[in-house]
C-alpha positions as CSV (number, residue, x, y, z in Angstrom):
1,M,0.0,0.0,0.0
2,A,1.5,3.3,-1.0
3,T,2.1,5.9,1.7
4,N,0.6,9.3,1.2
5,L,3.5,11.7,2.1
6,S,1.2,14.6,2.4
7,S,-0.4,13.0,5.4
8,L,3.0,13.2,7.2
9,T,3.2,16.9,6.9
10,P,2.2,18.8,10.1
11,T,-0.9,20.9,10.0
12,G,-1.8,24.0,11.9
13,P,0.7,26.6,13.0
14,S,3.7,24.3,12.3
15,S,2.8,23.6,8.6
16,A,4.2,26.9,7.2
17,W,7.5,26.6,9.0
18,F,7.8,22.9,8.1
19,S,7.1,23.5,4.5
20,A,9.7,26.3,4.3
21,W,12.3,24.2,6.1
22,R,11.7,21.1,3.9
23,S,11.9,23.2,0.7
24,G,15.1,24.8,1.9
25,T,16.9,21.6,2.9
26,G,16.3,20.1,-0.5
27,G,17.9,22.9,-2.5
28,S,21.1,22.6,-4.5
29,N,22.2,26.3,-4.6
30,P,25.5,27.2,-2.9
31,T,23.7,28.6,0.2
32,D,21.8,25.4,0.7
33,R,24.9,23.2,0.3
34,L,26.9,25.4,2.7
35,R,24.1,25.3,5.2
36,R,24.0,21.5,5.2
37,L,27.8,21.4,5.6
38,V,27.6,23.7,8.6
39,W,25.0,21.5,10.3
40,K,27.1,18.4,9.7
41,I,30.2,20.0,11.2
42,A,28.0,21.2,14.2
43,F,26.8,17.6,14.9
44,A,30.3,16.3,14.5
45,T,31.5,18.9,17.0
46,L,28.9,17.8,19.5
47,A,30.1,14.2,19.1
48,L,33.7,15.5,19.5
49,M,32.8,17.1,22.8
50,A,31.1,13.9,24.0
51,V,34.2,11.9,23.2
52,G,36.4,14.6,24.9
53,S,34.2,14.3,28.0
54,A,34.7,10.5,27.9
55,T,38.4,11.0,27.5
56,R,38.6,13.1,30.6
57,V,36.2,11.0,32.7
58,M,38.2,7.8,31.8
59,N,41.5,9.5,32.7
60,A,42.6,9.1,29.1
61,G,43.8,12.7,28.5
62,L,47.5,11.6,28.6
63,A,46.9,8.1,27.1
64,C,48.9,9.4,24.1
65,P,52.0,11.0,25.7
66,D,53.0,12.9,22.6
67,W,51.2,15.3,20.2
68,P,50.0,15.4,17.4
69,L,51.0,11.8,16.9
70,C,50.3,9.0,19.4
71,Y,53.4,7.1,20.5
72,G,55.0,8.6,17.4
73,Q,52.5,6.9,15.0
74,L,49.4,7.8,13.2
75,V,47.7,4.6,14.5
76,P,49.4,3.1,17.6
77,Q,48.4,-0.5,17.0
78,Q,50.6,-2.1,19.7
79,Q,49.7,0.3,22.5
80,M,46.0,0.4,21.6
81,N,43.5,-0.1,24.4
82,L,40.3,1.7,25.5
83,R,42.0,4.8,26.9
84,V,44.5,5.1,24.0
85,F,41.6,4.7,21.6
86,L,39.5,7.4,23.2
87,E,42.4,9.9,23.0
88,W,43.4,8.9,19.5
89,F,39.8,9.0,18.2
90,H,39.3,12.4,19.8
91,R,42.2,13.7,17.9
92,L,41.0,12.0,14.7
93,D,37.6,13.6,15.0
94,A,39.1,17.0,15.7
95,A,41.3,16.7,12.6
96,L,38.3,15.8,10.4
97,I,36.4,18.7,11.8
98,G,39.3,21.0,11.1
99,V,39.5,19.8,7.4
100,S,35.7,20.2,7.0
101,T,35.9,23.7,8.4
102,L,38.7,24.6,6.0
103,W,36.5,23.2,3.2
104,L,33.6,25.4,4.5
105,V,35.8,28.5,4.4
106,G,37.0,27.7,0.9
107,L,33.5,27.2,-0.5
108,S,32.2,30.3,1.2
109,W,34.8,32.5,-0.4
110,W,34.5,30.7,-3.8
111,Y,30.8,31.3,-3.8
112,R,31.0,34.7,-2.1
113,S,28.9,36.4,-4.9
114,Q,26.1,33.9,-4.5
115,V,25.8,33.6,-0.7
116,P,25.0,36.2,2.0
117,T,27.8,38.8,2.3
118,W,28.5,37.9,5.9
119,L,29.0,34.2,5.4
120,P,32.7,34.2,4.2
121,G,33.8,36.3,7.2
122,A,31.7,34.2,9.6
123,S,33.1,31.0,8.3
124,T,36.7,32.4,8.6
125,L,36.0,33.1,12.2
126,T,35.1,29.5,12.8
127,L,38.4,28.5,11.2
128,L,40.3,30.7,13.6
129,L,38.4,29.2,16.5
130,I,39.2,25.6,15.4
131,G,42.8,26.6,15.0
132,L,42.9,28.0,18.5
133,Q,41.1,24.8,19.7
134,G,43.8,22.6,18.1
135,A,46.6,24.6,19.7
136,L,44.9,24.3,23.1
137,G,44.5,20.6,22.5
138,G,48.2,20.3,22.0
139,L,49.0,22.3,25.1
140,T,46.6,20.2,27.1
141,V,48.9,17.2,26.4
142,T,52.3,18.9,26.6
143,Q,51.3,20.8,29.8
144,L,50.1,17.6,31.4
145,L,46.4,18.5,31.7
146,R,46.9,21.9,33.4
147,F,43.4,22.9,34.6
148,D,43.3,26.4,33.1
149,I,44.3,25.1,29.6
150,V,41.8,22.2,29.9
151,T,39.0,24.7,30.8
152,A,40.0,27.0,27.9
153,H,40.0,24.0,25.6
154,L,36.4,23.3,26.5
155,G,35.4,27.0,26.4
156,T,36.8,27.3,22.8
157,A,35.0,24.1,21.7
158,L,31.7,25.5,23.0
159,L,32.3,28.8,21.2
160,F,33.1,27.0,18.0
161,F,30.0,24.9,18.4
162,A,27.9,28.0,19.0
163,A,29.4,29.9,16.1
164,L,28.4,27.0,13.7
165,L,24.9,27.0,15.1
166,V,24.6,30.8,14.6
167,I,25.6,30.4,11.0
168,G,23.3,27.4,10.5
169,S,20.4,29.1,12.1
170,A,20.9,32.3,10.2
171,L,20.8,30.4,6.9
172,L,17.6,28.4,7.7
173,P,14.4,29.4,6.0
174,Y,12.3,31.4,8.5
175,S,9.1,33.3,8.4
176,P,9.0,36.0,11.1
177,T,5.8,36.9,12.9
178,G,7.0,40.2,14.5
179,T,5.7,39.1,18.0
180,V,8.9,38.2,19.7
181,G,9.1,41.3,21.9
182,R,12.1,40.9,24.3
183,L,12.6,37.2,23.7
184,P,15.9,37.8,21.8
185,L,17.4,39.5,24.9
186,A,16.0,36.8,27.2
187,G,17.5,34.1,24.9
188,L,20.9,35.9,24.9
189,V,21.0,36.2,28.7
190,A,20.0,32.5,29.1
191,T,22.7,31.5,26.5
192,G,25.4,33.4,28.4
193,L,24.4,31.9,31.8
194,V,24.4,28.4,30.4
195,Y,27.8,29.0,28.8
196,G,29.2,30.2,32.1
197,Q,27.7,27.1,33.8
198,C,29.5,24.9,31.2
199,L,32.8,26.6,31.9
200,L,32.3,26.1,35.7
201,G,31.5,22.5,35.1
202,G,34.6,22.2,33.0
203,L,36.6,23.8,35.8
204,V,35.1,21.4,38.3
205,G,36.2,18.5,36.1
206,S,39.6,19.7,35.3
207,R,40.5,20.4,38.9
208,W,38.6,17.3,40.2
209,A,36.8,19.6,42.5
210,A,33.9,17.3,43.1
211,H,36.2,14.6,44.4
212,Q,37.9,17.1,46.6
213,C,34.6,18.2,48.1
214,F,33.6,14.6,48.8
215,G,36.8,14.4,50.8
216,L,36.2,17.9,52.3
217,G,39.1,19.3,50.3
218,D,40.0,23.0,49.7
219,L,38.3,23.1,46.2
220,C,34.8,23.1,47.4
221,Q,34.4,26.7,46.5
222,V,34.7,25.8,42.8
223,M,32.1,23.1,43.2
224,N,29.8,25.3,45.2
225,S,30.0,28.0,42.5
226,H,28.8,25.5,39.9
227,L,26.0,24.4,42.2
228,L,24.9,27.9,43.0
229,G,25.0,28.9,39.4
230,I,22.2,26.4,38.7
231,V,19.7,28.8,40.4
232,P,19.9,31.9,38.2
233,T,20.4,29.7,35.1
234,C,17.3,27.6,35.7
235,L,15.2,30.6,36.6
236,T,16.2,32.4,33.5
237,V,15.6,29.4,31.2
238,L,12.2,28.7,32.9
239,G,11.3,32.4,32.6
240,L,12.2,32.3,28.9
241,T,10.0,29.2,28.4
242,L,7.1,30.8,30.2
243,A,7.4,34.0,28.1
244,V,7.3,31.9,25.0
245,W,4.1,30.1,26.1
246,R,2.5,33.5,26.9
247,T,3.5,35.1,23.6
248,P,0.7,35.0,21.0
249,A,1.2,34.2,17.3
250,L,4.8,33.1,17.8
251,S,6.5,31.0,15.1
252,Y,6.4,27.2,15.4
253,A,10.2,27.0,15.3
254,L,10.6,29.3,18.4
255,R,7.9,27.4,20.4
256,W,9.5,24.0,19.4
257,L,13.0,25.2,20.5
258,A,11.6,26.6,23.8
259,N,10.0,23.3,24.6
260,L,13.2,21.5,23.7
261,V,15.2,23.8,26.0
262,S,12.9,23.2,29.0
263,S,13.0,19.4,28.4
264,V,16.8,19.3,28.1
265,L,17.1,21.4,31.2
266,A,14.8,19.1,33.2
267,F,16.7,16.0,32.0
268,Q,20.1,17.8,32.7
269,L,19.1,18.6,36.3
270,L,18.0,15.0,36.8
271,I,21.2,13.6,35.4
272,G,23.3,16.1,37.4
273,I,21.7,15.3,40.7
274,T,22.0,11.6,40.1
275,T,25.6,11.9,39.1
276,F,26.4,14.0,42.2
277,R,24.7,11.6,44.5
278,L,26.5,8.7,43.0
279,R,29.8,10.6,43.6
280,L,30.7,10.6,39.9
281,Q,31.3,6.8,39.9
282,V,29.1,6.1,36.9
283,E,31.1,7.4,34.0
284,P,28.3,7.3,31.3
285,L,26.1,9.5,33.5
286,T,28.9,12.0,33.8
287,I,29.5,12.0,30.1
288,L,25.8,12.4,29.4
289,H,25.7,15.3,31.9
290,H,28.5,17.2,30.0
291,T,26.9,16.5,26.6
292,L,23.5,17.7,27.6
293,G,25.1,20.9,28.7
294,A,26.3,21.4,25.2
295,V,22.9,20.5,23.8
296,L,21.3,23.0,26.1
297,L,23.7,25.7,25.0
298,G,23.2,24.8,21.3
299,S,19.4,24.9,21.6
300,L,19.4,28.3,23.2
301,T,21.8,29.6,20.6
302,C,19.5,28.5,17.8
303,F,16.5,30.1,19.6
304,T,18.3,33.4,20.1
305,V,19.4,33.6,16.5
306,L,15.9,32.9,15.2
307,A,14.3,35.3,17.7
308,L,16.8,38.1,16.6
309,R,15.9,37.4,12.9
310,D,12.2,37.7,13.8
311,A,12.8,41.0,15.7
312,M,14.9,42.5,12.9
313,A,12.4,41.6,10.3
314,A,9.5,43.1,12.2
315,P,7.7,45.8,10.2
316,V,8.2,49.4,11.3
317,A,5.2,51.7,11.5
318,P,5.1,54.2,8.6
319,A,6.1,57.8,9.4
320,A,2.8,59.1,8.2
321,S,0.8,57.2,10.8
322,L,3.0,58.7,13.5
323,T,2.3,62.3,12.4
324,T,-1.4,61.9,11.9
325,P,-2.4,62.8,15.5
326,L,-0.3,65.9,15.3
327,Q,-2.0,67.0,12.1
328,E,-5.4,66.5,13.6
């Protein structure tokens, strides 16, 4: 029995956005191709951060004692075990992302007359970030996992991830409604708070502050800063979600992203509390906690970009209508 594809298309407020998104993703012009490449690199970067988290949690950060090779080889077959594989695969994924980003920059400049004028410059910025990220990755090994370098390594990875999502969201088909109000500002504040929380979480991990606190060590202030930061972050994200629900005639994309953000936040809190109560002894939960933090940051980044596009596209009242009361 043949399937009627039209029956799978959403109806109601979501149908217009879904149709625009589907028509845009199937295009073959340079902008469409670059947009798909950006999203592929973004998802690969999310996977890279998950592998990086596993590398740290499994104490595999120095499993390859040299850099950029591993035991002086491209593939250390004799020394290969789980920890060596994690560190080696982390470097391999990073190299592939670097090459893909270089390809993105080349295509952006090659098609600069056929793509948005800001795209070549924005893609070049991502190349600079991935270059800095690679340098910090090398220093992480050569400086024996110094906590400030490890934290900067994470912070740059998150900035690179967010920059890709800004570009990808800016290139998506989107129909503004002009009803966003102050949602762009709220989204920007929430994004900044989540980024700060991710950095504090990275600092907790790089200094093993949680383990020190379990033993009543002197790094509890680092851990407590991360725990206290949960309060303003959660209140801001929940306030943003409530504002979205109360805003009439808002686009389906923004409502969907707001629901995703609140769902990820709830799951992140559950995983975080469970991980803490289990004293970080269950490595998969810790890795999931770190990865969900990146997903939350990415979702808020996409929301903020689309909300800003909506606000900038809002129609401005004609000058004549503003002078009418004075003329009367």
